[in-house]
C-alpha positions, 0 to 999 in steps of 0.5 A: 453873708451879713454886710452893710454899706458905709456912707462912702460906699464900701461893703463891710462884713459883720457877724451878729449872734446871740441874744441879750445885752449887745457887745460890739467887738473891735479887733486888732490892727491887722485882725478880723472877726476871728479875733474873738472866737476864743472868747465867744463861747463865754459870751453866749448869753450876750448879743455878740457883734463883730465887724471886719474893718475896711480892708480886713477880713471879708470887708471891701478894700478901700481904694484910698488907703489913707481911709484906714484910719482910727477915725474912719473905722470909728465912724464905720462902727457907728454906721454899723450900730445905725444899720442894726438899729442899736442905740447903745452897746458895750465895746470890747476892743483889742489893741487898735480896737481899744483906740477906736473905743476911746475915739467913740467915747470922745465922739459918741459917748451916748452910744456906749454902755461901757468899755473893755480895753484888751492890752491897750492904753493911752501910752503905746510902748515904742518897742511894741510899735517897732515890732508891729511895723516889722511885720505889718503889710508883709506877706508871710513866709509860711507855705502851710498853716502847720509851718505858720503855727511853728513860726508863731510859737517860735516868735511869740513862745517866750511871751506866751509860755505854755500855749500849745501847738493847736492854739497857734495853729488856729491862730495862724488860720485866723491871721492868714489865708491859703491862696494856692501859691507857695506861701499863705496870704494876708487877710488884710490889705497890705496897703495898711502899712502905707496908711500907718506910714502916711499918718505918722508923717502927717503931723503930731499924734493925738493926745491919747490921754485926752481920749482916755479922759472921755471914758469918764463916767463909763464902766471900764475894764482893762485887760493886760498881758503880763508880758505885753510890749505895748501896754506897761504895768505903769500905764495900766496903773495910771489908767486906774488912778485917773479912772477910779473904779476901773477893773484892772486885770493882768493875765500871766504868761501872755504878751500882746494880746491875751486871747481873752479866754484866760480866767483873769480876762474872763473875770474882768469881762464878766465883772464889767458886763455885770455893771452894765446889764 
């Protein structure tokens, strides 16, 4: 199992597959490397690198949950690049991964060839944040993956019309683990919720537009789910105004977040990668 050691002593899991230009995939808040399984077959001509953040997936849990922060996770990403001997990569960031990408553009711009943001921007809609806080850190009530798939379809079906049961089943397996008990288990440290609460109470939030401005000069693509409750059409339009040349794609029948194997998402990714090859 490929791993590397962080400068503060944690062992983090990563995957490194394929040849060609390097793409580092950064997952959503509670997600892991499996976040990119649907798009991976379409990027077989690239070197696809995925990392489980600390406290997620197969990586070590941090004894100090306040280290579950965007700044520390950005530093972990740089340490992975150093471990692999990579000077530059293109970033594909889903949700929180996109926020990490903006931090990396601010602090380590020279390490980036370009950035693809999946359903995230400098304005995070309050409704989406409320939905996230409603589930993060809470054990699922599902006893089986089949029940979990049905639950995902029931909760997200309106925002993801037409998604078939088998897709929800695979998604459930990505998100939760069997543990030989009455319910499935989280694939991340439940104290991530404590970190979010603690960081929210620690002072003013950073100006995300300032972080977005750090992307100036980099090839940039934005993928948005048409039914997203986190990234509005207005925010994406303002992103395009502030970053001339940004590739903007809207995926119909998708909420937060697109799976990234939709035609609109794949075209945006391909167009961005064409700019940085």
